[in-house]
N, CA, C and O atoms as a DFTB+ gen file, in Angstrom:
792 C
 N C O
     1  1      48.179      74.203     -28.509
     2  2      47.035      73.901     -27.909
     3  2      46.646      72.614     -27.219
     4  3      46.750      71.566     -27.857
     5  1      46.221      72.597     -26.012
     6  2      46.072      71.601     -25.260
     7  2      44.627      70.594     -25.379
     8  3      43.688      70.922     -24.653
     9  1      44.483      69.591     -26.130
    10  2      43.431      68.911     -26.569
    11  2      43.157      67.348     -25.820
    12  3      44.091      66.551     -25.737
    13  1      41.875      67.037     -25.329
    14  2      41.476      66.344     -24.883
    15  2      41.001      65.489     -25.615
    16  3      39.895      65.863     -26.006
    17  1      41.351      64.271     -26.104
    18  2      40.727      63.186     -27.003
    19  2      40.067      61.979     -26.129
    20  3      40.675      61.134     -25.471
    21  1      38.480      62.141     -26.318
    22  2      37.436      61.442     -25.363
    23  2      36.914      60.238     -26.505
    24  3      36.106      60.526     -27.388
    25  1      37.557      58.712     -26.336
    26  2      37.186      57.747     -27.129
    27  2      35.857      56.923     -26.293
    28  3      35.932      56.447     -25.160
    29  1      34.827      56.912     -27.063
    30  2      33.717      56.399     -26.691
    31  2      33.452      54.769     -27.197
    32  3      32.423      54.134     -26.967
    33  1      34.500      54.331     -27.851
    34  2      34.140      52.948     -28.578
    35  2      34.357      51.912     -27.384
    36  3      35.210      52.137     -26.526
    37  1      33.604      50.836     -27.358
    38  2      33.869      49.926     -26.478
    39  2      35.039      48.859     -26.817
    40  3      35.475      47.928     -26.139
    41  1      35.279      49.174     -27.694
    42  2      36.599      48.086     -28.505
    43  2      37.436      48.957     -29.200
    44  3      37.010      50.086     -29.439
    45  1      38.641      48.608     -29.597
    46  2      39.891      49.642     -29.971
    47  2      39.440      49.172     -31.594
    48  3      39.800      48.107     -32.094
    49  1      38.728      50.021     -32.172
    50  2      38.274      50.019     -33.346
    51  2      38.642      51.187     -34.107
    52  3      39.656      51.843     -33.867
    53  1      37.504      51.546     -35.374
    54  2      37.843      52.457     -36.239
    55  2      37.433      53.836     -35.576
    56  3      38.208      54.730     -35.916
    57  1      36.607      54.177     -34.876
    58  2      36.635      55.383     -34.100
    59  2      37.879      55.943     -33.234
    60  3      38.319      57.084     -33.376
    61  1      38.360      55.052     -32.372
    62  2      39.626      55.189     -31.596
    63  2      40.624      55.161     -32.964
    64  3      41.648      55.821     -32.785
    65  1      40.543      54.653     -34.024
    66  2      41.790      54.877     -34.738
    67  2      41.856      55.800     -35.181
    68  3      42.996      56.061     -35.566
    69  1      40.844      56.836     -35.426
    70  2      40.178      58.388     -35.912
    71  2      40.808      59.426     -34.885
    72  3      41.499      60.425     -35.087
    73  1      40.395      58.924     -33.869
    74  2      40.854      59.849     -32.632
    75  2      42.324      59.950     -32.567
    76  3      42.947      61.012     -32.536
    77  1      42.808      58.820     -32.550
    78  2      44.454      58.755     -32.696
    79  2      45.140      59.686     -33.518
    80  3      46.095      60.394     -33.198
    81  1      44.396      59.593     -34.906
    82  2      44.674      60.291     -35.907
    83  2      44.866      61.918     -35.796
    84  3      45.782      62.682     -36.098
    85  1      43.571      62.080     -35.223
    86  2      43.309      63.718     -35.154
    87  2      44.159      63.939     -33.712
    88  3      44.457      65.129     -33.612
    89  1      44.577      63.244     -32.712
    90  2      45.450      63.685     -31.546
    91  2      46.928      63.540     -32.195
    92  3      47.819      64.122     -31.576
    93  1      47.260      62.904     -33.252
    94  2      48.569      62.935     -33.571
    95  2      48.929      64.206     -34.696
    96  3      50.003      64.152     -35.295
    97  1      47.989      65.330     -34.943
    98  2      48.155      66.617     -35.548
    99  2      49.093      67.532     -35.252
   100  3      49.141      67.677     -34.031
   101  1      49.746      68.113     -35.738
   102  2      50.813      69.113     -35.243
   103  2      50.146      70.153     -34.647
   104  3      48.991      70.467     -34.935
   105  1      50.998      70.833     -33.624
   106  2      50.692      72.102     -33.027
   107  2      49.769      71.899     -32.053
   108  3      49.126      72.885     -31.692
   109  1      49.485      70.515     -31.383
   110  2      48.655      70.104     -30.304
   111  2      49.324      69.339     -29.308
   112  3      50.125      68.497     -29.714
   113  1      49.142      69.475     -28.011
   114  2      49.341      68.584     -26.915
   115  2      48.299      67.600     -26.886
   116  3      47.214      67.986     -26.453
   117  1      48.408      66.373     -27.270
   118  2      46.805      65.828     -26.740
   119  2      46.938      64.560     -25.936
   120  3      47.949      63.865     -25.839
   121  1      45.790      64.371     -25.387
   122  2      45.460      63.434     -24.342
   123  2      44.590      62.806     -24.469
   124  3      43.556      63.430     -24.707
   125  1      44.485      61.400     -24.399
   126  2      43.446      60.357     -24.685
   127  2      42.939      59.731     -23.379
   128  3      43.742      59.375     -22.517
   129  1      41.534      59.586     -23.216
   130  2      40.829      59.151     -22.505
   131  2      39.915      57.967     -23.097
   132  3      39.077      58.393     -23.892
   133  1      39.887      56.657     -22.902
   134  2      38.768      55.731     -23.069
   135  2      38.024      55.592     -21.935
   136  3      38.365      55.277     -20.795
   137  1      36.779      55.916     -22.478
   138  2      35.762      55.650     -21.493
   139  2      35.342      54.139     -21.318
   140  3      34.542      53.836     -20.433
   141  1      35.861      53.228     -22.129
   142  2      35.752      51.662     -21.798
   143  2      36.763      51.592     -20.760
   144  3      36.571      50.669     -19.968
   145  1      37.766      52.295     -20.544
   146  2      38.460      51.808     -19.319
   147  2      38.117      52.328     -17.792
   148  3      38.557      51.961     -16.703
   149  1      37.266      53.213     -18.116
   150  2      37.042      53.919     -16.836
   151  2      35.495      53.278     -16.262
   152  3      34.605      53.086     -17.091
   153  1      35.267      52.975     -14.814
   154  2      34.043      52.773     -14.432
   155  2      33.026      53.751     -14.721
   156  3      33.121      54.965     -14.534
   157  1      31.953      53.059     -15.237
   158  2      30.993      53.968     -15.690
   159  2      29.676      53.931     -15.233
   160  3      28.762      53.322     -15.790
   161  1      29.581      54.673     -14.080
   162  2      28.490      54.755     -13.365
   163  2      27.232      55.695     -13.795
   164  3      27.266      56.923     -13.722
   165  1      26.087      54.917     -14.268
   166  2      25.236      56.034     -14.629
   167  2      24.597      56.467     -14.023
   168  3      24.265      55.919     -12.972
   169  1      23.974      58.028     -14.516
   170  2      23.284      58.757     -13.446
   171  2      21.748      58.450     -12.826
   172  3      20.739      58.318     -13.519
   173  1      21.805      58.375     -11.471
   174  2      20.889      57.653     -10.685
   175  2      19.467      58.651     -10.584
   176  3      18.466      58.207     -10.022
   177  1      19.483      59.951     -11.145
   178  2      18.446      60.928     -11.063
   179  2      18.029      61.071      -9.541
   180  3      16.864      61.246      -9.184
   181  1      19.202      60.967      -8.617
   182  2      18.906      61.175      -7.110
   183  2      18.957      62.568      -6.912
   184  3      18.860      62.938      -5.742
   185  1      19.090      63.449      -7.806
   186  2      18.914      65.023      -7.322
   187  2      19.965      65.617      -6.279
   188  3      19.713      66.730      -5.816
   189  1      21.133      64.953      -5.872
   190  2      21.921      65.285      -4.851
   191  2      22.780      66.694      -5.383
   192  3      23.178      67.586      -4.633
   193  1      22.931      66.650      -6.693
   194  2      23.978      67.542      -7.644
   195  2      23.261      68.761      -7.399
   196  3      23.984      69.749      -7.270
   197  1      21.802      68.977      -7.285
   198  2      20.635      70.038      -7.146
   199  2      21.012      70.742      -5.583
   200  3      21.085      71.942      -5.319
   201  1      21.155      69.937      -4.953
   202  2      21.136      70.480      -3.562
   203  2      22.525      70.855      -3.165
   204  3      22.572      71.653      -2.229
   205  1      23.638      70.473      -3.649
   206  2      24.858      70.739      -3.386
   207  2      26.151      70.702      -4.324
   208  3      25.738      69.973      -5.226
   209  1      27.191      70.971      -4.595
   210  2      27.650      70.801      -5.786
   211  2      28.452      69.524      -5.812
   212  3      28.874      69.109      -4.733
   213  1      28.699      68.885      -6.863
   214  2      29.385      67.818      -7.269
   215  2      28.672      66.644      -7.312
   216  3      27.499      66.696      -6.941
   217  1      29.153      65.537      -7.704
   218  2      28.108      64.255      -8.275
   219  2      28.311      63.253      -6.857
   220  3      29.359      63.075      -6.235
   221  1      26.998      62.693      -6.585
   222  2      27.125      61.606      -5.470
   223  2      28.089      60.797      -5.600
   224  3      28.608      60.350      -4.577
   225  1      28.693      60.308      -7.213
   226  2      29.479      59.290      -7.242
   227  2      31.298      60.065      -7.522
   228  3      31.581      60.984      -8.289
   229  1      31.978      59.505      -6.856
   230  2      32.977      60.149      -6.572
   231  2      34.118      59.203      -7.367
   232  3      35.007      58.580      -6.786
   233  1      33.872      59.233      -9.034
   234  2      34.584      58.140      -9.526
   235  2      35.552      58.911     -10.555
   236  3      36.068      60.029     -10.546
   237  1      35.571      57.815     -11.454
   238  2      36.819      58.608     -12.749
   239  2      35.730      59.554     -13.572
   240  3      36.248      60.474     -14.204
   241  1      34.946      59.493     -13.610
   242  2      33.832      60.148     -14.641
   243  2      33.986      61.623     -13.863
   244  3      34.478      62.596     -14.435
   245  1      33.588      61.654     -12.730
   246  2      33.416      63.116     -11.869
   247  2      35.055      63.704     -11.955
   248  3      35.290      64.872     -12.264
   249  1      35.898      62.926     -11.705
   250  2      37.304      63.496     -11.922
   251  2      37.600      63.923     -13.600
   252  3      38.347      64.862     -13.874
   253  1      37.143      63.378     -14.303
   254  2      37.070      63.654     -15.733
   255  2      36.455      64.941     -16.173
   256  3      37.000      65.808     -16.857
   257  1      35.398      64.945     -15.750
   258  2      34.637      66.395     -15.757
   259  2      35.221      67.424     -14.923
   260  3      35.052      68.547     -15.399
   261  1      35.844      67.398     -13.845
   262  2      36.856      68.248     -13.266
   263  2      37.726      68.821     -14.095
   264  3      37.832      70.047     -14.136
   265  1      38.557      67.899     -14.962
   266  2      39.506      68.321     -15.812
   267  2      39.335      68.827     -16.795
   268  3      40.257      69.390     -17.384
   269  1      37.914      68.768     -17.337
   270  2      37.302      68.921     -18.671
   271  2      37.908      70.519     -18.982
   272  3      38.243      70.767     -20.140
   273  1      38.001      71.275     -18.239
   274  2      38.226      72.671     -18.610
   275  2      39.482      73.065     -18.496
   276  3      39.808      74.248     -18.590
   277  1      40.199      72.224     -18.309
   278  2      41.970      72.258     -18.289
   279  2      42.390      72.442     -19.762
   280  3      43.431      72.974     -20.147
   281  1      41.427      71.924     -20.507
   282  2      42.136      71.984     -21.939
   283  2      41.528      72.873     -22.774
   284  3      40.370      73.179     -22.488
   285  1      42.152      73.480     -23.969
   286  2      41.505      74.164     -24.916
   287  2      40.695      73.878     -26.115
   288  3      40.261      74.652     -26.968
   289  1      40.582      72.562     -25.991
   290  2      39.971      71.934     -26.943
   291  2      39.434      70.214     -26.983
   292  3      40.384      69.511     -26.640
   293  1      38.725      69.739     -27.166
   294  2      38.127      68.317     -26.901
   295  2      37.662      67.678     -28.341
   296  3      36.863      68.140     -29.155
   297  1      38.360      66.566     -28.383
   298  2      37.822      65.716     -29.685
   299  2      37.040      64.554     -28.996
   300  3      37.474      63.899     -28.049
   301  1      35.870      64.392     -29.578
   302  2      34.933      63.078     -28.871
   303  2      34.755      62.305     -29.890
   304  3      33.951      62.604     -30.773
   305  1      35.413      61.302     -29.916
   306  2      35.053      60.242     -30.826
   307  2      34.070      59.044     -30.425
   308  3      34.128      58.625     -29.269
   309  1      33.122      58.445     -31.378
   310  2      32.124      57.240     -30.921
   311  2      31.845      56.511     -32.141
   312  3      32.094      57.156     -33.160
   313  1      31.365      55.263     -32.322
   314  2      30.903      54.710     -33.490
   315  2      29.273      55.164     -33.083
   316  3      28.874      55.632     -32.017
   317  1      28.573      54.880     -34.207
   318  2      26.738      54.778     -34.351
   319  2      26.646      53.643     -34.069
   320  3      27.299      52.812     -34.702
   321  1      25.691      53.221     -32.893
   322  2      25.058      52.250     -32.718
   323  2      23.622      52.567     -32.063
   324  3      23.340      53.109     -30.994
   325  1      22.534      51.851     -33.443
   326  2      21.248      51.813     -33.261
   327  2      21.079      53.223     -33.666
   328  3      20.228      53.728     -32.933
   329  1      21.542      54.080     -34.540
   330  2      21.229      55.135     -34.938
   331  2      21.506      56.100     -33.589
   332  3      20.751      57.051     -33.385
   333  1      22.459      55.855     -32.809
   334  2      22.838      57.092     -31.825
   335  2      24.467      57.035     -31.398
   336  3      25.290      56.313     -31.961
   337  1      24.747      57.924     -30.315
   338  2      26.349      57.397     -29.850
   339  2      26.088      56.198     -29.133
   340  3      24.987      55.805     -28.747
   341  1      27.330      55.581     -28.969
   342  2      27.236      54.348     -28.161
   343  2      27.297      54.664     -26.695
   344  3      27.724      55.650     -26.094
   345  1      26.773      53.594     -26.312
   346  2      26.468      53.574     -24.642
   347  2      27.519      54.130     -23.776
   348  3      27.195      54.812     -22.804
   349  1      28.648      53.913     -24.026
   350  2      29.901      54.660     -23.127
   351  2      29.548      55.917     -23.311
   352  3      29.254      56.421     -22.228
   353  1      29.423      56.805     -24.381
   354  2      29.343      58.014     -24.612
   355  2      27.912      58.613     -23.922
   356  3      27.787      59.730     -23.421
   357  1      26.904      57.604     -24.028
   358  2      25.674      58.358     -23.160
   359  2      25.829      58.506     -21.765
   360  3      25.473      59.452     -21.063
   361  1      26.456      57.362     -21.416
   362  2      26.573      57.081     -19.741
   363  2      27.504      58.506     -19.309
   364  3      27.256      59.110     -18.265
   365  1      28.239      58.802     -19.948
   366  2      29.218      59.903     -19.651
   367  2      28.598      61.321     -19.965
   368  3      28.921      62.297     -19.287
   369  1      27.802      61.402     -20.889
   370  2      27.150      62.657     -21.246
   371  2      25.910      63.012     -20.458
   372  3      25.546      64.181     -20.333
   373  1      25.147      61.797     -19.829
   374  2      24.305      61.899     -18.928
   375  2      24.543      62.029     -17.896
   376  3      23.601      62.489     -17.252
   377  1      25.790      61.757     -17.115
   378  2      26.571      62.320     -16.001
   379  2      26.930      63.861     -15.864
   380  3      27.254      64.380     -14.796
   381  1      26.828      64.564     -17.141
   382  2      27.185      66.015     -17.065
   383  2      25.940      66.835     -16.111
   384  3      26.006      68.040     -15.866
   385  1      24.909      66.014     -15.677
   386  2      23.844      66.560     -15.106
   387  2      24.288      67.425     -13.821
   388  3      23.677      68.449     -13.513
   389  1      25.763      66.785     -12.849
   390  2      25.931      67.442     -11.943
   391  2      26.750      68.773     -12.136
   392  3      26.743      69.698     -11.324
   393  1      27.368      68.751     -13.170
   394  2      28.200      69.784     -13.986
   395  2      27.127      71.077     -14.222
   396  3      27.331      72.229     -13.840
   397  1      26.219      70.707     -14.775
   398  2      25.006      71.689     -15.167
   399  2      24.400      72.049     -14.209
   400  3      24.403      73.273     -14.079
   401  1      23.645      71.274     -13.149
   402  2      23.128      71.701     -12.012
   403  2      23.782      72.750     -11.129
   404  3      23.264      73.731     -10.594
   405  1      25.154      72.281     -11.096
   406  2      25.660      73.225     -10.341
   407  2      26.191      74.337     -10.758
   408  3      26.356      75.364     -10.100
   409  1      26.447      74.151     -11.799
   410  2      27.276      75.300     -12.630
   411  2      28.608      75.787     -11.862
   412  3      29.001      76.950     -11.956
   413  1      29.168      74.961     -11.214
   414  2      30.384      75.282     -10.717
   415  2      31.543      74.816     -11.969
   416  3      32.555      75.516     -11.985
   417  1      31.482      73.910     -12.810
   418  2      32.347      73.874     -13.583
   419  2      32.504      74.681     -15.032
   420  3      33.489      74.855     -15.749
   421  1      31.091      75.106     -15.162
   422  2      31.020      75.892     -16.245
   423  2      31.603      77.193     -16.191
   424  3      32.072      77.636     -17.240
   425  1      31.655      77.852     -15.200
   426  2      32.281      79.363     -14.979
   427  2      33.890      78.948     -15.556
   428  3      34.566      79.969     -15.433
   429  1      34.581      78.027     -16.030
   430  2      35.569      77.800     -16.379
   431  2      35.749      77.512     -17.841
   432  3      36.882      77.342     -18.293
   433  1      34.546      77.441     -18.692
   434  2      34.619      77.046     -20.076
   435  2      34.625      77.777     -20.951
   436  3      34.319      77.369     -22.071
   437  1      35.013      79.249     -20.710
   438  2      35.125      80.029     -21.931
   439  2      36.381      79.892     -22.489
   440  3      37.486      80.081     -21.980
   441  1      35.944      79.396     -24.055
   442  2      37.073      79.327     -25.104
   443  2      37.173      77.775     -25.479
   444  3      37.652      77.404     -26.551
   445  1      36.710      76.952     -24.562
   446  2      36.734      75.247     -24.642
   447  2      35.972      75.055     -25.789
   448  3      34.791      75.393     -25.861
   449  1      36.704      74.437     -26.846
   450  2      36.024      74.111     -28.137
   451  2      35.975      72.554     -28.275
   452  3      36.857      71.808     -27.849
   453  1      34.790      72.133     -28.950
   454  2      34.711      70.736     -29.359
   455  2      34.575      70.103     -30.642
   456  3      33.880      70.621     -31.516
   457  1      35.136      69.115     -30.803
   458  2      34.631      68.657     -32.056
   459  2      34.353      67.029     -31.964
   460  3      35.034      66.434     -31.129
   461  1      33.366      66.213     -32.787
   462  2      32.887      65.057     -32.686
   463  2      33.143      64.394     -33.844
   464  3      32.816      64.904     -34.916
   465  1      33.798      63.095     -33.781
   466  2      34.139      62.265     -35.056
   467  2      33.205      61.328     -34.600
   468  3      33.115      61.065     -33.400
   469  1      32.278      60.633     -35.720
   470  2      31.870      59.666     -35.517
   471  2      31.560      58.659     -36.906
   472  3      31.374      59.039     -38.062
   473  1      31.572      57.407     -36.434
   474  2      31.712      56.109     -37.491
   475  2      30.609      55.698     -37.577
   476  3      29.758      56.020     -36.748
   477  1      30.340      54.868     -38.625
   478  2      29.218      53.897     -38.689
   479  2      29.403      52.868     -40.075
   480  3      30.152      53.038     -41.037
   481  1      28.646      51.984     -39.865
   482  2      28.681      50.860     -40.947
   483  2      27.639      51.188     -42.292
   484  3      27.586      50.662     -43.404
   485  1      27.100      51.937     -41.870
   486  2      25.930      51.916     -42.901
   487  2      26.324      53.350     -43.703
   488  3      26.922      54.270     -43.144
   489  1      25.906      53.377     -45.037
   490  2      26.270      54.513     -45.933
   491  2      25.377      55.712     -46.017
   492  3      25.605      56.922     -46.055
   493  1      24.266      54.972     -46.034
   494  2      22.902      55.811     -46.426
   495  2      22.277      56.288     -45.394
   496  3      21.113      56.578     -45.671
   497  1      22.647      56.539     -44.051
   498  2      21.958      56.770     -42.956
   499  2      22.027      58.125     -42.526
   500  3      21.880      58.317     -41.319
   501  1      22.230      59.144     -43.301
   502  2      22.569      60.521     -42.494
   503  2      22.165      60.720     -41.403
   504  3      22.833      61.114     -40.448
   505  1      20.712      60.398     -41.430
   506  2      20.129      60.716     -40.172
   507  2      20.411      60.144     -38.839
   508  3      19.950      60.721     -37.854
   509  1      20.997      59.256     -38.723
   510  2      21.846      58.353     -37.689
   511  2      23.022      59.495     -37.259
   512  3      23.176      59.907     -36.110
   513  1      23.781      59.894     -38.383
   514  2      24.856      61.034     -37.864
   515  2      24.339      62.524     -37.495
   516  3      25.075      63.429     -37.100
   517  1      22.939      62.615     -37.697
   518  2      22.488      64.096     -37.419
   519  2      22.148      63.853     -35.711
   520  3      22.376      64.602     -34.761
   521  1      21.489      62.445     -35.759
   522  2      21.258      62.182     -34.123
   523  2      22.333      62.199     -33.169
   524  3      22.164      62.767     -32.091
   525  1      23.506      61.593     -33.473
   526  2      24.720      61.600     -32.778
   527  2      25.164      63.071     -32.615
   528  3      25.730      63.424     -31.581
   529  1      24.930      63.877     -33.562
   530  2      25.358      65.277     -33.483
   531  2      24.641      66.289     -32.498
   532  3      25.152      67.203     -31.850
   533  1      23.010      65.785     -32.574
   534  2      22.154      66.702     -31.702
   535  2      22.899      66.384     -30.348
   536  3      23.725      67.093     -29.773
   537  1      22.356      65.010     -29.937
   538  2      23.085      64.701     -28.700
   539  2      24.302      65.519     -28.236
   540  3      24.263      66.240     -27.240
   541  1      25.280      65.379     -28.941
   542  2      26.887      66.011     -28.806
   543  2      26.712      67.400     -28.480
   544  3      27.134      67.957     -27.467
   545  1      25.999      67.959     -29.502
   546  2      25.740      69.572     -29.493
   547  2      24.900      70.082     -28.257
   548  3      25.050      71.199     -27.762
   549  1      23.994      69.133     -27.814
   550  2      23.312      69.961     -26.645
   551  2      24.223      69.477     -25.265
   552  3      24.199      70.234     -24.295
   553  1      24.934      68.354     -25.199
   554  2      26.364      68.472     -24.423
   555  2      26.695      69.578     -24.432
   556  3      26.510      70.183     -23.376
   557  1      27.251      70.256     -25.456
   558  2      27.963      71.016     -25.650
   559  2      27.573      72.339     -24.778
   560  3      28.153      72.888     -23.841
   561  1      26.091      72.692     -25.616
   562  2      25.350      73.664     -24.868
   563  2      24.996      73.414     -23.513
   564  3      24.699      74.460     -22.937
   565  1      24.936      72.591     -22.936
   566  2      24.671      72.423     -21.301
   567  2      25.943      72.768     -20.667
   568  3      25.883      73.222     -19.524
   569  1      27.246      72.604     -21.302
   570  2      28.468      72.409     -20.421
   571  2      29.248      73.879     -20.867
   572  3      30.374      74.129     -20.436
   573  1      28.497      74.841     -21.803
   574  2      29.221      76.075     -22.284
   575  2      30.329      75.633     -22.928
   576  3      31.413      76.047     -22.514
   577  1      30.303      74.879     -23.856
   578  2      31.376      74.307     -24.685
   579  2      31.199      74.722     -26.196
   580  3      30.075      74.699     -26.699
   581  1      32.425      75.140     -26.996
   582  2      31.566      75.802     -28.049
   583  2      31.897      74.865     -29.215
   584  3      33.058      74.659     -29.569
   585  1      30.871      74.329     -29.772
   586  2      30.779      73.228     -30.630
   587  2      31.255      74.110     -32.002
   588  3      30.847      75.204     -32.389
   589  1      32.423      73.079     -32.669
   590  2      32.963      73.493     -33.953
   591  2      32.729      72.751     -35.106
   592  3      33.133      73.111     -36.212
   593  1      32.051      71.656     -34.887
   594  2      31.609      70.921     -35.922
   595  2      31.899      69.550     -35.968
   596  3      32.599      69.254     -35.000
   597  1      31.604      68.394     -36.836
   598  2      31.993      67.219     -36.667
   599  2      32.268      66.811     -37.922
   600  3      32.000      67.451     -38.939
   601  1      32.943      65.466     -37.860
   602  2      33.504      64.750     -39.279
   603  2      32.640      63.347     -39.033
   604  3      32.292      62.839     -37.968
   605  1      32.456      62.978     -40.181
   606  2      31.283      61.716     -40.424
   607  2      32.272      60.840     -41.447
   608  3      32.931      61.290     -42.384
   609  1      32.172      59.305     -40.941
   610  2      32.624      58.357     -41.558
   611  2      31.842      57.395     -41.725
   612  3      31.857      56.423     -40.969
   613  1      30.911      57.520     -42.892
   614  2      29.923      56.302     -43.181
   615  2      30.639      55.022     -43.787
   616  3      31.765      55.234     -44.236
   617  1      30.158      53.736     -43.867
   618  2      30.694      52.860     -44.513
   619  2      31.855      52.297     -43.633
   620  3      32.527      51.482     -44.264
   621  1      32.225      52.477     -42.517
   622  2      33.261      52.228     -41.758
   623  2      32.684      51.308     -40.741
   624  3      31.932      51.678     -39.840
   625  1      33.149      49.874     -40.974
   626  2      32.081      48.778     -40.036
   627  2      33.159      48.088     -39.551
   628  3      33.355      48.328     -38.360
   629  1      33.956      47.287     -40.065
   630  2      35.032      46.503     -39.324
   631  2      36.166      46.919     -39.282
   632  3      36.509      47.737     -40.136
   633  1      37.088      46.488     -38.284
   634  2      38.229      47.142     -38.006
   635  2      39.143      46.794     -39.217
   636  3      39.298      45.640     -39.619
   637  1      39.659      47.753     -39.695
   638  2      40.639      47.985     -40.988
   639  2      39.790      48.582     -42.190
   640  3      40.325      48.616     -43.298
   641  1      38.662      48.993     -42.050
   642  2      37.721      49.389     -43.020
   643  2      38.382      50.649     -43.166
   644  3      38.321      50.958     -44.355
   645  1      39.094      51.674     -42.378
   646  2      39.493      52.891     -42.568
   647  2      40.432      53.205     -43.967
   648  3      41.218      52.319     -44.303
   649  1      40.367      54.303     -44.685
   650  2      41.040      54.418     -45.896
   651  2      42.021      55.743     -45.420
   652  3      41.827      56.430     -44.418
   653  1      42.969      55.886     -46.275
   654  2      44.077      56.871     -46.022
   655  2      43.271      58.176     -46.046
   656  3      43.775      59.176     -45.535
   657  1      42.056      58.235     -46.603
   658  2      41.598      59.430     -47.043
   659  2      40.934      59.730     -45.468
   660  3      41.136      60.775     -44.850
   661  1      40.267      58.811     -45.067
   662  2      39.408      58.627     -43.780
   663  2      40.642      59.429     -42.590
   664  3      40.534      60.437     -41.892
   665  1      41.581      58.612     -42.745
   666  2      42.708      59.039     -41.554
   667  2      43.036      60.639     -41.768
   668  3      42.975      61.516     -40.907
   669  1      43.406      60.779     -43.176
   670  2      43.648      62.251     -43.338
   671  2      42.527      63.508     -42.671
   672  3      42.742      64.588     -42.120
   673  1      41.156      62.697     -43.060
   674  2      40.053      63.796     -42.692
   675  2      40.290      63.870     -41.444
   676  3      40.283      65.027     -41.023
   677  1      40.549      62.882     -40.504
   678  2      40.653      62.634     -38.907
   679  2      41.670      63.932     -38.366
   680  3      41.374      64.675     -37.431
   681  1      42.379      63.980     -38.823
   682  2      43.490      64.933     -38.467
   683  2      43.064      66.343     -38.771
   684  3      43.653      67.309     -38.287
   685  1      41.786      66.475     -39.773
   686  2      41.269      68.161     -40.060
   687  2      40.143      68.290     -38.470
   688  3      39.177      69.050     -38.402
   689  1      40.508      67.538     -37.570
   690  2      39.265      67.941     -36.542
   691  2      40.235      68.810     -35.693
   692  3      39.747      69.586     -34.871
   693  1      41.358      68.738     -35.821
   694  2      42.448      70.212     -35.135
   695  2      42.162      71.524     -36.324
   696  3      42.463      72.692     -36.078
   697  1      41.756      71.233     -37.162
   698  2      41.359      72.516     -37.946
   699  2      40.148      73.163     -37.460
   700  3      39.938      74.353     -37.222
   701  1      39.322      72.047     -37.353
   702  2      37.841      72.669     -36.842
   703  2      38.163      73.311     -35.532
   704  3      37.794      74.483     -35.455
   705  1      38.605      72.949     -34.764
   706  2      39.147      73.205     -33.503
   707  2      39.464      74.755     -33.669
   708  3      38.706      75.609     -33.210
   709  1      40.706      75.083     -34.397
   710  2      41.438      76.011     -34.661
   711  2      40.577      77.208     -35.333
   712  3      40.933      78.386     -35.371
   713  1      39.032      76.525     -36.004
   714  2      38.428      77.571     -36.383
   715  2      37.815      77.274     -37.854
   716  3      37.322      78.322     -38.271
   717  1      37.685      76.329     -38.692
   718  2      37.114      75.897     -39.740
   719  2      35.892      75.121     -39.169
   720  3      35.783      74.822     -37.980
   721  1      35.009      74.835     -40.111
   722  2      33.780      74.236     -39.756
   723  2      33.555      73.019     -41.152
   724  3      33.505      73.335     -42.341
   725  1      33.457      71.748     -40.649
   726  2      33.191      70.684     -41.542
   727  2      31.835      70.732     -42.239
   728  3      31.576      70.590     -43.433
   729  1      30.882      71.011     -41.000
   730  2      29.372      71.103     -41.544
   731  2      28.780      69.726     -40.779
   732  3      29.402      68.888     -40.127
   733  1      27.274      69.808     -41.116
   734  2      26.549      68.971     -40.761
   735  2      26.668      67.649     -41.752
   736  3      27.224      67.606     -42.850
   737  1      26.193      66.907     -41.263
   738  2      26.366      65.390     -42.022
   739  2      25.359      65.629     -43.281
   740  3      24.325      66.274     -43.110
   741  1      25.672      65.129     -44.446
   742  2      25.000      65.077     -46.038
   743  2      23.559      64.643     -45.773
   744  3      23.300      63.884     -44.839
   745  1      22.714      65.076     -46.511
   746  2      21.210      65.008     -46.545
   747  2      21.098      63.517     -47.178
   748  3      20.227      62.693     -46.899
   749  1      22.123      63.358     -48.049
   750  2      21.966      62.079     -48.953
   751  2      23.556      61.484     -49.081
   752  3      24.554      61.961     -48.542
   753  1      23.472      60.241     -50.002
   754  2      24.874      59.585     -49.925
   755  2      25.560      60.561     -50.250
   756  3      25.142      61.561     -50.833
   757  1      26.937      60.297     -49.814
   758  2      27.687      61.361     -50.279
   759  2      28.213      60.988     -51.700
   760  3      28.031      59.874     -52.189
   761  1      28.895      62.028     -52.345
   762  2      29.202      61.757     -54.302
   763  2      30.331      60.668     -53.850
   764  3      31.088      60.737     -52.883
   765  1      30.224      59.678     -54.800
   766  2      31.458      58.806     -54.775
   767  2      30.941      57.646     -54.009
   768  3      31.772      56.740     -53.935
   769  1      29.708      57.385     -53.363
   770  2      29.595      56.267     -52.198
   771  2      28.313      55.618     -52.768
   772  3      27.287      56.291     -52.869
   773  1      28.349      54.475     -53.098
   774  2      27.096      53.912     -53.460
   775  2      26.188      53.353     -52.302
   776  3      26.751      52.567     -51.541
   777  1      24.762      53.664     -52.037
   778  2      24.231      53.125     -50.706
   779  2      24.233      51.823     -50.704
   780  3      24.376      51.164     -51.734
   781  1      24.069      51.304     -49.504
   782  2      24.302      49.951     -49.381
   783  2      22.895      49.718     -48.080
   784  3      22.472      50.563     -47.291
   785  1      22.527      48.533     -48.229
   786  2      21.549      47.977     -47.442
   787  2      21.768      47.342     -45.850
   788  3      22.887      47.194     -45.359
   789  1      20.874      47.103     -45.357
   790  2      21.206      46.514     -44.049
   791  2      21.475      44.920     -44.532
   792  3      21.790      44.068     -43.701
């Protein structure tokens, strides 16, 4: 299975480490793109993509969208910032407008599956995870991708906070792509975790 890993962290931190773990799983050919290394031109809402195919920006994001459907699976990782996906993720997602408006890429979308990996420092805010998931699910719907679930890692703040179990769980992303489902984030603190405050 050819899998594209898209990392949205602005630093080389925990969400990227989890993405690396996921891409190291057996039975896949993984390729990773770090959004922080790309020139991220935000959508201008210029409307050009509604008149003719493609984006007014001929940049690395446009090129990445052109390649998106060459893969069988996508693993997207992001930290939670202020209850949402990181800014790099949002710029990338907002730029999907040209693909959605033209529908020229979505004709190739059949069978492409997507999984979300999200980390956050807080343990007792599952609503942050749900918000990040909803944004990602809408992106999948608009691009014709099959959302297969998300893996959520609360209480992971400083670099090095990941546990061996976190790393093991990250490798489960491939299982989700192949047919399993992790499910939605918990409605309360996960068993065995103590809530903390800001």
